[in-house]
C-alpha positions in Angstrom: -53.8 -126.6 -29.2 -51.4 -124.0 -28.1 -49.1 -124.2 -31.0 -52.2 -123.9 -33.0 -54.0 -121.2 -31.1 -50.5 -118.7 -32.1 -50.4 -120.2 -35.7 -54.1 -118.5 -36.6 -53.2 -116.4 -34.7 -49.9 -115.5 -36.2 -52.1 -116.3 -40.2 -54.3 -113.1 -39.5 -51.2 -111.3 -39.6 -50.5 -110.4 -35.4 -47.5 -110.1 -34.5 -45.7 -110.9 -31.1 -45.2 -107.6 -30.2 -48.6 -106.7 -31.2 -50.0 -110.1 -29.3 -48.3 -108.1 -26.3 -49.5 -105.1 -26.3 -53.1 -105.9 -27.1 -52.7 -108.4 -23.6 -51.8 -105.1 -21.6 -54.3 -103.4 -23.1 -57.3 -106.3 -21.7 -54.9 -105.8 -18.3 -55.9 -102.1 -18.3 -59.5 -102.4 -19.0 -59.5 -105.4 -16.1 -57.7 -102.8 -13.3 -60.3 -100.0 -14.9 -63.2 -102.3 -14.1 -61.7 -103.6 -10.8 -61.8 -99.7 -10.0 -64.8 -99.8 -11.0 -66.1 -102.7 -9.0 -67.8 -100.3 -5.4 -70.1 -99.3 -7.5 -70.8 -102.7 -9.9 -70.5 -106.2 -8.2 -70.6 -107.6 -11.3 -67.6 -106.3 -13.2 -65.4 -108.5 -11.4 -66.4 -111.1 -13.2 -65.5 -110.0 -16.5 -62.5 -108.4 -15.5 -61.2 -111.2 -14.4 -61.6 -112.9 -17.7 -60.5 -109.6 -19.0 -56.8 -110.1 -16.8 -56.8 -114.5 -17.6 -57.4 -113.5 -21.4 -54.5 -111.1 -20.7 -52.6 -114.1 -19.2 -53.2 -116.4 -22.0 -51.7 -113.3 -24.4 -48.7 -113.8 -22.7 -48.3 -117.2 -23.2 -49.1 -117.1 -26.9 -46.5 -114.3 -27.5 -43.7 -115.9 -26.6 -44.6 -118.6 -28.5 -45.4 -117.0 -30.8 -42.2 -115.5 -31.8 -40.6 -119.0 -31.4 -42.4 -121.0 -33.3 -42.3 -118.2 -36.4 -38.6 -117.2 -35.3 -39.8 -113.8 -34.6 -37.7 -114.0 -31.6 -35.8 -109.9 -30.8 -34.5 -108.2 -28.2 -37.1 -105.0 -28.0 -39.9 -107.6 -27.8 -38.5 -109.4 -24.9 -38.7 -105.9 -23.5 -41.7 -105.5 -23.9 -42.9 -108.8 -23.1 -40.8 -108.6 -19.8 -42.3 -104.2 -19.1 -46.4 -105.2 -20.6 -45.8 -107.6 -18.2 -45.2 -105.6 -15.4 -47.2 -103.0 -16.4 -49.8 -105.7 -16.4 -49.5 -107.4 -13.1 -48.8 -103.5 -11.3 -52.2 -101.5 -13.2 -54.8 -104.6 -12.2 -53.0 -105.1 -8.2 -53.4 -101.0 -7.7 -57.0 -101.6 -9.9 -58.0 -104.1 -7.1 -56.8 -101.3 -4.1 -57.9 -97.9 -6.4 -61.3 -100.5 -5.4 -61.6 -101.1 -2.3 -61.0 -104.3 -2.9 -58.4 -105.0 -0.6 -56.2 -102.9 2.1 -54.4 -100.5 0.9 -51.1 -102.6 2.5 -51.8 -105.5 1.5 -51.9 -104.6 -1.8 -48.8 -102.2 -1.6 -46.8 -105.5 0.4 -48.8 -107.5 -2.9 -47.7 -105.6 -5.4 -43.9 -105.4 -4.9 -43.4 -108.6 -4.4 -45.3 -108.8 -7.2 -42.3 -106.3 -8.8 -39.5 -108.2 -6.6 -39.9 -111.5 -8.0 -39.6 -111.2 -11.6 -36.6 -108.3 -10.6 -35.4 -110.9 -8.6 -35.5 -113.0 -11.7 -34.0 -110.9 -14.5 -31.0 -109.9 -12.6 -30.2 -113.6 -11.5 -31.1 -114.4 -16.1 -28.6 -111.8 -17.1 -25.4 -113.8 -14.3 -27.1 -116.9 -16.2 -29.0 -118.2 -13.4 -32.1 -119.7 -15.0 -34.8 -118.8 -12.4 -38.4 -120.3 -14.1 -40.1 -123.1 -12.1 -37.8 -121.6 -9.0 -41.0 -120.5 -5.8 -44.4 -120.4 -5.4 -45.4 -117.0 -6.7 -44.3 -116.7 -10.1 -46.7 -114.5 -12.6 -49.1 -117.6 -13.4 -49.9 -118.2 -9.4 -50.3 -114.9 -8.8 -53.0 -114.2 -12.3 -55.0 -117.6 -11.4 -55.0 -116.6 -7.9 -56.5 -113.5 -9.0 -59.2 -115.1 -11.5 -59.6 -117.6 -9.1 -60.6 -114.7 -6.5 -62.7 -112.7 -8.7 -64.9 -115.7 -9.8 -65.4 -116.4 -5.9 -66.1 -112.4 -5.0 -69.8 -112.5 -5.7 -70.2 -115.6 -3.4 -68.0 -114.4 -0.6 -66.9 -110.5 -0.4 -63.7 -111.5 1.4 -62.0 -113.5 -1.2 -60.1 -110.9 -3.6 -58.6 -109.0 0.0 -57.4 -112.7 0.9 -55.9 -113.6 -2.2 -54.0 -110.2 -2.1 -52.6 -111.8 1.5 -51.9 -114.5 -0.3 -50.0 -113.1 -2.8 -47.8 -110.3 -0.4 -46.9 -113.2 1.9 -45.8 -115.6 -0.9 -44.2 -113.2 -3.6 -41.9 -112.2 -1.3 -41.3 -116.2 0.1 -40.5 -116.6 -3.8 -38.2 -114.1 -3.3 -36.6 -115.1 -1.0 -36.7 -118.8 -2.6 -35.2 -117.7 -6.0 -32.1 -116.0 -3.0 -31.3 -119.0 -1.4 -31.1 -121.0 -4.7 -29.4 -117.9 -6.4 -26.5 -118.1 -3.8 -27.0 -122.2 -3.5 -26.5 -122.3 -7.5 -22.9 -119.6 -7.6 -20.3 -118.1 -5.3 -22.0 -115.2 -5.7 -22.8 -115.1 -2.6 -19.0 -116.2 -1.6 
């Protein structure tokens, strides 16, 4: 099914890089709506839908690059950079919208960045880190989206999700470092 969607998007003229940029723009809109949540709480589910769609397009751009042999070094960096910006902007939007405690929000932001940083550094040393750790990007998106959908019932749900992300991202960094130590002689 995902390959079919990627093929359909490609057939109307989109490239993996353009899909990456559209995903980033959706995350910018999502972050903006989270910022405005104190004015209108109904913006939160819309922000969640935009963030989910942004994450969905992150899967599609990679599939398109693979299916249509359009992978490039630039595209890989653009995709990773777009993902980091998307994650950071949405967490900042949640913080600025007053939906979580500042210290927990900043801790989640740093943890999210470090999860990706450890993966990039390890993979530069030829150690695959995909699926190592509890809180990769997909899990972070799903936690924020689920909490945002619960927000209208329980206004603390997003705050709780940010605390969860803050703790589990740093645990994921530790898991990845231990995995790296176990699988290489880097730590010796």
